[in-house]
N, C-alpha and C positions, 0 to 999 in steps of 0.2 A: 703112416710117413714114409716110410721107406717105399713103399710101391710109390708112391708120387712124385718122391724123387728120383727114381728110377727112371720114371717116365719123361721128366724134366729133361732129366741125360740126354736120354735117347732121341728127343726134339732137336738136344743143341745137335746134336754128331750128326743129324741126318743134313745139313747144311754143308756143301764141298765149300773147297775151297777158292774156287774159281764162281761159284755163286756170290762169296764173299766179296769177293775181286769186284764182280760186277757189280754188286750193290756199292762199293767203296766210290765207283767211280761214278754212279747216278748221286750220287750223294754231294760229291765235289761238281759235276755239273751246276746242280740246285742251288748251291752255293754262291758259285759264279754268276749265275744268273740274278741271285737277290743282290749280290753286290751291284751290278750295272742299274738294276731298278734304284739300287738307294743313289747311285751314282746322279741318274736322271733325274731324281727327285729334288738332290740339294741343286742342279742344275737349274730344274725350274723355280726353285724358292730362291736363288739369285736374280733371275729375270725379272720375277716377282718383285720383290724389292727394288729393283732398279724403277721397275713399270712404277711404283706406288713413291719414290721419289721424284719420277719427273712429274708425275700428278699434282705433287705438292709442292712442286715449284711451280705449275701452271695455276694452281688454286691459288698460289700467293699472288701472283701479275694479277688473275681476274678480280679478287678483291681489290687490290689495288687499282685498277681499272673503274671498280665501281664506285670505290671511295672518291675518284678524281671527277667521276663524272655524277656525281650526288646533287639532285637537283636540277639537271638539264633535262632538256626535251629531250627524248629517245630519237623523234628524227633528225638526221643532221640538216640543217640549214643551209642555205646559199649565202655568202656574203655579200655585203654591199655592192663588191666592186663588179657583181655579174648581173644586178638589177638592171631596170630601165634605166631608173633615174640616174645612176651611177655610171650606164654610157651616154646619158645625155650630156654630163659634166666633161666625161671626157671628150665628147665630140668638140666640147665648146659652145655647145647651144642652150637655147634657154628652152626651162620646163614647158614641154607642149598640154595644150590646155586642151581639156576634154569636149569634144565634137557633141553636139547637144544635137539628141534627137529632132528631124523634119516634122514627127508628128508631136503634137502639143495636146494630148490627150483626145476626149470626144470631140467631134468635129460640133460645130455648132449649126443651129438650122438654117441662118443666113448665108452660110457656107455652102451646105447643101442646096439650097433653095437657087444659089447662085450656078451651080454646075448641072441644074434640071435641063433636061433638053426642050423642053414645053412644059405650059402652066395651065392648069385647069379648075374651075371652081365646082363644087361641090354644093347644091341649093337641098333642102326639105321639100319632098310632093308635096304639091297644091298647096305652094308658099309663093308668093311672090319676091321676087328676088331684092324688090327694095325695101320690103319690111326685114329684111334680114342684115346681121354682122359677122361680121368673121370671127371665126371662135378658133381655128388654130391653120397651120400651114404644113403639110407633110409632105416629103418628098417617098416615093416608091418605085422601086425597079419592076419593068412591067416587060413583056415578049409582044414585041408587035412586028408583023412582018418576019420574025425570025430573027430579030434583031433584038437585045438588049436596049430598053430605055429609060432614063430617068424621070419619071413627071414629077411634077410640083402638083399637088393638090391642095386647095384652099376650099377649108368646111366652112359653112355658114351657117347659123342657124337664125330661127325666129326667136327673139326675148321669150324668154319662158317656154322656148318648145324643146324640144329631144334635138340633139344633134344628131345629123345623118352620117352614115358609114360612109367610108369610101367603098367605089364598087370595087369587088372579086378581092378582098383583104381581108385578112385577119386581124380583127383590131385595130392594134398600133403596129402592127408589122410595117417594115419599108420595103416587102418583096409581094410581089403579086399572087394569087393565090396558083394560078398556072407554075409556078418556079416551084412552089411548095408538092404540087400533084408531080413533076417529070423528074424531081428530085425523088421523091418517094418511089416512083415506078423502078428507076434506072437503080436503084439500091437494092428494094425488098424485091422486085418482082424478075427483073434481070442480073441483079446480082452480082453489079460492079460495086467497085471497092470505092470510099468514098473520096480519094483521092483521084481515080481515074475519071466519075463523075463532073468532079472541079473543073476537069481540066475540059473536058469534052466541053462543057457550058461556056467556058472562056474560049474554046475553039469556035462553035459553030455560034453562038449568041454574041460572044463579044461579052459574058457576064464573068466579073471577076469575084469568084466565090470562095471566100476561106474554110477549111474544114471545117473549124471549128461552129462557123457561120452553119453550114450547111446541118451539121448535129444538131443545133438549138432548132432550126426550121423544124426537123424530123421531130425533134420533141415538141414543138408545138402543135404541128399537126397531131400527131399522137393522141395528146390533151385533149383537142378538139373534137377529136371521133370516137374516142372512151364512150360517150351515153350510144353511138353509134352501135357499137360493139355490141354492150348488152341487149338492145335490141334485134341484133342478130341471132343470140343466144336464146331470145325468145325465142323468135321463129324457129328455129333449132328446134327446139323443142316440141315444137307443133306441126311439125312438117310431116307427109306422111310416109316416104322413105326416106332413108337416112344411112349412108355410106362412114364406116368409121375404119381407121389403120391408124397403126402409130408406129414408130420406129427410134433406135436411140441418138442421144444429143450432145454437145455439151454440157448441158444442163438437163438432167435426169432425163426427159424426152421431148420428141415434137408427135403430136397428133393432127391427125385432119379428119374433120367432118362434113359430108356433103349433104345437101340435098335438092331437092326442085326450086328453093329458093335463094342458100344461103350457101357461101364457102367459109368452114371457118377452120384456120391454121393454127394449133396452141402451139408457143413454142416454150421449152423451159418446166412443162406440167410433169406429174407423177405419172407411171404408167400404173394406175392399179383403179380401184373400184368409185375409191371415193372421186376422182377426176371423173369420171364417166357419169356418176351419179349426178355430179352438178350440172354437165350439161345436157346428160339426158336423164331425169331424175325417170323412174321406172311406174311409177303412181301419175306421172303427166303424160309421157311419152307414150303414146296409142300406137305409132307407125310398126314398117317394116325397118330392121335392124342390118342392115349387112355389112358382113364382117366375116374374119379366117376366127378358127376354131377356139382361138385363145381364151383360156377360163376367163377374165375378166368381163368375155361378152356373155356370156349366160347367164338365165334369167330373164329375157323379157318374152314377152307373151307373142309377141311376132318377130322371126330371126330367118334370114337367109343365109346360109354357110358358101363361102368361095368354093366355088366348083373348080375352079382355076389350081386352088391350092393341092385338094383330094387327087387333081387329073397327074400335078406335077409328081404327088410321091409316086405314084404307080409310074410314071415314067422312069421316073430314079430306079425303082426296081429292076425295071427293063435293061437300064444300061448298065447296072451292076454284075448282073448276069443274062446277058443275051441268050444263051442256052435255054434258058428255063423256061419252057414252055405254058408250065402255069402263071407264071406273071406275066408272060407276053397273051395269053387267053384271058385273065384278068383285066386288063389293062382294054385291050379290045372291043371287050363287054360294057367297059365303065363308060368308054367312049363312044359307043354306040346307046347307052341309054340316056347320056347328058344331051346327044345330038336330039336321041327322040322327047325328051323333054322339052328343049329348044324348039322344036317344031311344034309341039302342043304348046307353048307359051303364044307363038305369033298366029295360028290359028284363031281368027276374032270369030267364026261361026257358033267357039264352045261361049255355050252360060257359066256362071258360075258355080251351078251345084255340079253341070258336066265337067270341069275342071277339077272339083275335089274328087270325082270319080277317077279320073284320069290320075290324077297323083297319087291316090292309092292303087293303082295300075303301077304305078312305077314303082310304088313301095314293093310291090311282090317283084316285079324282075329282077329290084335290086337285092333281093331275100333269095332268089334263086340264083344270083352270082356268088353271093357271097355265104348263104349258109352253109355250105359244104365242110368249106374253110373254119365257118365259125363252130358247127358241132365237131369238129376234128380235136381230140384234147390231147394229141401229142403234143411234147413242149418244142419250140425253135430250136435249132439244134445250131442256126450262124445268126448273125446282126441282121442279114437280110431277112432270113426267115422271123427275127422278131419284128422286122419293121412291116413285113405282110401283114402280121396279125393284126400288128397295133392297127393298122390300116383298117382292114377286115371292122374290128372294134369301132372302129371312131366312125365310119361309113353307118354299121346297125345302129348307133346309139344315136347317132343325126336322126336318122331314119324317126324314131321312136319316138322323138321330141319334136316330129314335123318340123323340121329344117333345112332337109334337101331340098324339095320342091315346092318350098312357097312361091318362086318365079313362074312355076305353075297357075297357082290359085292365082294370083294377084300378077295381072299381065306386065304394071309400070313396074316391077323386080326385077332388076338384073338378076342372071344367076351367078357372076362373077364381083368382087371387090375390087377390079383391077382400076378403076377411076380414082378412088380414093389413093392408092398405090402410086399410080402414076405423079398426082399432088407430092407425093412425098419424096420424090426424086431429088428435086432440087435442094430439099435441103437434107437429105443423103450425100448427096455431092460435097454440101457445104460441109456436113459433119467431115468427111475423109480432106479433105482440104484446111480443115483449121479458119473457115469463115462462118463462124457460127458467134453468137453472140456470146460473152462471157458472166455478163449478169442479170440476175434476172430482171433490172430494170431495161436493157436492151431485149430481153426478149419480150418483154412486155409491150415496149414498142413496137417490136418488130410481127408481134399478134396482134395488136389492133390494126397497123397501116395494112397488113398483106389480109387479115381479114376482109377488109371492108373493100380495097382495090380488087380480090379475088370478087367477091359478090358482084359489087359493080360488072366484071366482066361477064358475069353469067346472067344479070338483068337488063343490060345495054344492050341497042340493036349492033351498035359496032363497037369494039372496046380500042376508043382511040382518044388522043389528049383533048381532041376538040369535046369529043363526047363525055367526056368525065368533065371536063370544066365545064360545059354546060348544065351538068347535074350537080355539080357542089356548088356553083354560084345559085343556084337556085336556093339550096342549101339555108344561103347565109341572112338573108333580111327575115324568113319566119321561125327557123329552127328544126323545120319539119324535115325531115330526109325520106327518100323512098322507101328507107326501111319502116320507117316511121308510118309512114301512109298504109304502107301494106298491112304492117299490125292493127293499125283503125280498122282497116277494111275487113279483119278478118276478127273484128270485136274484141281482141285480145287487149289486156289489159297491160300498161307500162311495166317494164321490171320493178319492181319493188327495194330490193338490194343489186348493186354489181355484183355479176356472175365475175368479172374480172378480176376483182378485190377479191374473192373467194378462191380464183384457182393464181393467181398471180398480186401477191398484197404486196399494195404501192409502197414499199417502205424503202426510202431513198428517192423514189422519182421526181425530181424538179419541178 
């Protein structure tokens, strides 16, 4: 105990007077800071109490306002003195009567007949007019000599016999088939807006056509041509060579199928194997499919991959690294190989067996061009080198499945898929500018009308309104189109089910 007390006494004696003074000063400074903090906290409390008091007053005022407006409409209404009726009263006038519209609903047939530019009688064939009685009278807008003419048709029929149809019309329509065709061509081929087409009809032909009327005409012709579209699909599946390509669209994608017989452009369909199998079932299609190297096109018995896609990939490598001699040498060799294949394709002296031998020779040349890089196990060090390795592997894979030089063995097959790519340029431009269909109903209509017109372009000697009109008018009495006759000439059965309904269900189609 004495030792412990001695150590504590020594520790206390170690503090000098100056240190004690300094310690006291520090304590005094700390006390001053605490006093200032306490003062600030008191001021904060007073401010918050004042704010609470003000909020309580505001709360009381808002409650009073809500109580006063209880049951009233939240939107402030205008008083009566600001209404039109009050203004009329101040002006001393009487209440104005509502003006009636000059249009009184649907116009009667008599009114339409009175406005007709001319009248024409329609009698059944091989029947004397004296034995016929009047069945109905209808006015139809026709285009004659570059001008819209309203023609009144008086249709007669033999008692107990069939009623003849008005030439160049669809059923009970009041517009000639030439107006349908011109409207379809302007909207879906030249891709003009509906408003501009209506303006052109009025400017060139003097035909006043409302936008709603134009839309109804397109719907009517689309329904009329749906069987023709299904016939086109059957002809496509039995074609010798088919070009196929696809791109994105506002609804799913747009797909182009071109053959020597038909052109089919599908809008709003899915870009998958189910769509391709619906158009080109592998158990039925025995022709050559020309396409790019997308996975959806694999597995066909005969195929030709697009050389333009492959060469563009090689050109891209040389543009990325212009000083790379390997890329430049590879591109030069690939171009020379493709030109050699094109020369063999055009050589009409070659027999089928010789062509197959020449194609195997081209395979050897391609292996000589790609083999060294294919055998090199060195992993790619750059993105360009990886793309180069992928291109080499793609070429050798296509060579192995015999999809590179099919156009040498079959001269009717082209080496590129440029035709179908060009077909989709307009659809891609419409997608970029927002001029596409927004519903399946619109995509279905566009698919039918575009496909039939483009197929007519392929089969007619000249793609003009007169030639198309002459062709379509010949369908109306018999219902057998050019495409149906082509189907029968090839001894092909008519389609059992609608391909159009399988690709684009007719939900909501009027």
